[in-house]
C-alpha positions as CSV (number, residue, x, y, z in Angstrom):
1,X,-31.7,8.6,34.4
2,X,-30.0,5.9,36.1
3,X,-31.7,3.7,39.4
4,X,-29.7,2.1,42.4
5,X,-28.8,-1.3,41.6
6,X,-29.9,-2.4,45.1
7,X,-33.5,-1.6,44.1
8,X,-33.0,-4.0,41.3
9,X,-31.9,-6.9,43.2
10,X,-34.7,-6.1,46.0
11,X,-36.8,-6.7,43.2
12,X,-35.9,-9.9,42.1
13,X,-35.2,-11.5,45.4
14,X,-31.7,-12.0,44.7
15,X,-28.5,-10.6,46.6
16,X,-25.1,-11.4,45.1
17,X,-22.3,-12.2,46.9
18,X,-19.9,-10.1,44.5
19,X,-21.7,-6.9,44.1
20,X,-18.5,-5.6,42.0
21,X,-19.9,-8.9,39.4
22,X,-23.5,-7.3,39.6
23,X,-22.1,-3.7,38.8
24,X,-20.0,-5.2,36.3
25,X,-22.7,-7.1,34.3
26,X,-24.0,-3.3,34.2
27,X,-21.2,-1.5,33.2
28,X,-21.3,-0.9,29.4
29,X,-18.2,0.4,27.8
30,X,-19.2,3.5,27.3
31,X,-18.8,4.6,30.7
32,X,-15.6,2.5,30.9
33,X,-13.8,4.5,28.1
34,X,-14.7,8.0,30.2
35,X,-13.7,6.6,33.5
36,X,-10.0,7.7,34.0
37,X,-8.9,5.5,36.7
38,X,-8.6,2.3,35.2
39,X,-10.4,0.4,37.5
40,X,-13.7,-0.7,35.8
41,X,-15.0,-3.3,33.9
42,X,-17.4,-3.4,30.6
43,X,-19.5,-6.3,30.6
44,X,-18.6,-7.8,27.6
45,X,-16.9,-11.1,28.6
46,X,-19.9,-11.1,31.0
47,X,-22.5,-11.2,27.8
48,X,-20.5,-13.8,26.4
49,X,-20.6,-16.3,29.4
50,X,-24.6,-15.7,29.8
51,X,-25.1,-15.9,26.2
52,X,-23.8,-19.7,26.1
53,X,-25.7,-20.2,29.7
54,X,-28.8,-19.0,28.6
55,X,-28.1,-21.8,25.4
56,X,-28.2,-23.9,28.0
57,X,-30.5,-23.4,30.3
58,X,-33.2,-22.5,27.5
59,X,-32.1,-25.5,25.7
60,X,-32.6,-28.0,28.2
61,X,-35.9,-26.9,29.1
62,X,-36.9,-27.3,25.7
63,X,-35.7,-30.4,25.5
64,X,-38.1,-31.9,28.4
65,X,-41.4,-29.0,27.6
66,X,-41.6,-30.5,24.3
67,X,-40.5,-34.6,24.4
68,X,-42.0,-34.8,20.7
69,X,-39.8,-32.1,19.0
70,X,-37.0,-33.1,16.7
71,X,-33.8,-31.3,17.1
72,X,-34.6,-29.2,13.7
73,X,-38.0,-28.3,15.9
74,X,-36.0,-27.6,19.1
75,X,-33.6,-25.6,17.4
76,X,-35.7,-23.3,15.6
77,X,-38.0,-22.4,18.8
78,X,-34.8,-21.8,20.9
79,X,-33.8,-19.7,17.9
80,X,-37.6,-17.8,18.2
81,X,-36.4,-17.0,22.6
82,X,-32.6,-15.8,22.3
83,X,-33.3,-13.7,20.1
84,X,-32.7,-9.9,20.1
85,X,-36.3,-8.9,20.2
86,X,-37.2,-11.4,22.7
87,X,-34.4,-10.5,24.9
88,X,-34.6,-7.0,25.1
89,X,-38.4,-8.1,25.8
90,X,-37.4,-9.8,29.0
91,X,-35.0,-6.8,29.7
92,X,-37.8,-4.3,29.6
93,X,-40.0,-6.4,32.1
94,X,-37.4,-6.3,34.8
95,X,-36.5,-2.2,33.4
96,X,-33.0,-3.1,32.9
97,X,-32.5,-0.2,31.3
98,X,-33.0,1.8,34.5
99,X,-29.7,0.6,36.3
100,X,-27.1,0.6,33.1
101,X,-23.8,2.4,34.0
102,X,-23.6,4.6,30.7
103,X,-21.1,7.0,29.1
104,X,-22.5,10.7,28.9
105,X,-22.8,10.0,25.2
106,X,-24.5,7.3,24.9
107,X,-27.0,8.4,27.6
108,X,-28.1,11.2,25.3
109,X,-28.3,9.1,22.3
110,X,-30.6,6.8,24.0
111,X,-28.5,3.9,25.1
112,X,-31.2,3.2,27.8
113,X,-33.7,2.0,25.0
114,X,-31.0,0.8,22.5
115,X,-32.5,-2.9,21.9
116,X,-28.9,-4.3,21.5
117,X,-27.7,-2.7,24.8
118,X,-30.8,-3.8,26.3
119,X,-30.1,-7.6,25.1
120,X,-26.5,-7.7,26.3
121,X,-27.2,-6.3,29.4
122,X,-29.8,-9.2,30.1
123,X,-26.9,-11.7,28.8
124,X,-24.6,-10.2,30.9
125,X,-26.3,-10.2,34.4
126,X,-27.3,-14.3,33.2
127,X,-23.6,-14.7,33.0
128,X,-22.6,-12.7,35.9
129,X,-25.6,-14.6,38.4
130,X,-24.0,-17.9,37.2
131,X,-20.9,-16.8,37.9
132,X,-21.9,-15.8,41.8
133,X,-24.4,-18.4,42.2
134,X,-24.3,-21.3,40.2
135,X,-26.4,-22.8,37.6
136,X,-29.4,-23.4,39.7
137,X,-29.6,-20.2,40.6
138,X,-29.7,-19.3,37.0
139,X,-32.1,-21.7,36.6
140,X,-34.4,-20.4,39.3
141,X,-34.2,-17.1,37.9
142,X,-36.0,-17.7,34.3
143,X,-38.4,-20.1,36.0
144,X,-40.0,-16.7,37.4
145,X,-38.8,-14.2,35.1
146,X,-38.3,-16.1,31.3
147,X,-40.0,-19.2,30.9
148,X,-43.7,-18.0,31.8
149,X,-43.4,-15.6,28.9
150,X,-42.1,-18.2,26.9
151,X,-44.2,-18.9,23.6
152,X,-46.9,-22.2,24.2
153,X,-46.3,-25.2,22.1
154,X,-44.0,-23.9,20.0
155,X,-46.0,-20.8,18.8
156,X,-44.1,-17.9,17.8
157,X,-45.4,-15.1,19.6
158,X,-42.5,-14.0,21.7
159,X,-40.5,-12.6,18.8
160,X,-43.9,-11.2,17.1
161,X,-45.0,-8.1,19.2
162,X,-47.1,-6.5,17.2
163,X,-49.2,-9.4,16.6
164,X,-49.3,-10.2,20.5
165,X,-50.8,-6.8,21.1
166,X,-53.1,-6.0,18.5
167,X,-54.8,-9.2,19.5
168,X,-54.9,-8.4,22.9
169,X,-56.0,-5.1,22.0
170,X,-58.8,-6.2,20.0
171,X,-59.7,-8.6,22.0
172,X,-60.4,-6.3,24.6
173,X,-61.8,-3.9,22.8
174,X,-59.1,-1.4,24.6
175,X,-59.5,1.0,21.3
176,X,-57.0,1.7,18.1
177,X,-53.6,1.1,17.6
178,X,-51.5,3.1,15.7
179,X,-47.8,2.8,14.6
180,X,-45.7,6.3,13.6
181,X,-42.0,6.9,13.4
182,X,-40.8,9.8,15.8
183,X,-37.6,10.2,15.1
184,X,-34.5,9.0,12.5
185,X,-30.4,9.0,13.4
186,X,-27.3,8.2,13.1
187,X,-25.8,8.2,9.5
188,X,-26.7,6.3,6.6
189,X,-24.5,3.0,7.3
190,X,-26.1,3.3,11.0
191,X,-29.2,4.2,10.5
192,X,-31.9,3.4,13.7
193,X,-35.4,4.4,14.1
194,X,-37.6,5.2,16.9
195,X,-41.2,4.6,17.0
196,X,-44.3,4.5,19.2
197,X,-47.0,3.1,19.1
198,X,-50.4,4.5,20.6
199,X,-53.8,3.6,21.6
200,X,-56.6,5.7,20.7
201,X,-54.0,8.5,20.3
202,X,-52.4,7.7,23.7
203,X,-48.4,6.5,23.8
204,X,-47.9,3.4,25.5
205,X,-44.7,2.5,23.8
206,X,-41.6,3.2,22.7
207,X,-38.7,1.5,20.3
208,X,-35.8,2.5,18.9
209,X,-34.5,-0.2,16.1
210,X,-31.9,-0.5,12.7
211,X,-35.2,-0.7,10.6
212,X,-38.8,0.6,11.0
213,X,-40.0,-2.8,11.5
214,X,-37.6,-3.3,14.5
215,X,-38.6,-0.2,16.0
216,X,-42.2,-1.0,15.6
217,X,-41.7,-4.4,17.5
218,X,-39.5,-2.8,20.5
219,X,-42.6,-0.3,20.8
220,X,-45.3,-2.7,20.3
221,X,-43.0,-4.8,23.4
222,X,-42.9,-1.8,26.0
223,X,-46.7,-1.4,24.8
224,X,-47.6,-5.0,26.3
225,X,-45.3,-4.3,29.2
226,X,-47.4,-1.0,30.0
227,X,-50.2,-2.8,29.9
228,X,-49.2,-5.5,32.4
229,X,-49.3,-8.3,29.5
230,X,-48.0,-11.9,30.2
231,X,-46.5,-13.6,27.1
232,X,-47.9,-17.5,27.4
C-alpha cells in the first residue's frame, strides 16, 4: 500500500521546493495511463536525467577515492555501482517502493517490489532532486545514503548480495540460509521469478527478477536490509 510521500521527505531531511516535481519522480506510467484528467506526468524523463546525474556524481567520487585506478578499473567499478541490483539495494534501504504511484494492475502484480521499477524510481528521484536543488544537494544525499554502502577498495560485494549475506550470517552464527522459488509468473518470453530467503526457517527477504539468480540476489538484498546490515 502506498504511503504518504511527505514521510519520505521527513525521513531524508529533504524538503522539495517543487512538490509536483517530487510527485512526478514517484509516478509510474501505469498510474498515468489510468488517470482521465491528463494532468499527471510519469517519471520516465526524470529517470533519464537521474541516470546521467548518478553517472557523473559517482564517477567524480570514484575518481577522488581511487587515485591509482586506471580508466578501465574505474569504469568497471562504476558499472558495479549503477547496475540494477545495486540501485535496488539503495532503494530498498529507503523503502522507496512504499511511495510509488502505481496503476491498479501494476499494484496487483507486485510492482512495488519489481527490481527494474525500484531502480528506475531511484534514478528519477535523483533527477528530481537535481532539478529542484542542484548538484550539491544530490552529492549530499549520496554521501549519506549511497557512498557509505559502496564496495571498499574496488570489491564487487555491492552487486553480490548473496555472498555478503552468507558471510555475515556465518560470521555471526545466525543460522542456516535457504533460498526457495515461491512463484513464477508472466508469459514465457517475459518470465518473472519470486524468491524468498529464510534464516532458520524464518523468511527474512523476498525478491523478484527475470531469472532465478536475479530474484535470489534481490531476496538477499532485502534480507540484508531486514538485518540492518551495512555493506562497506
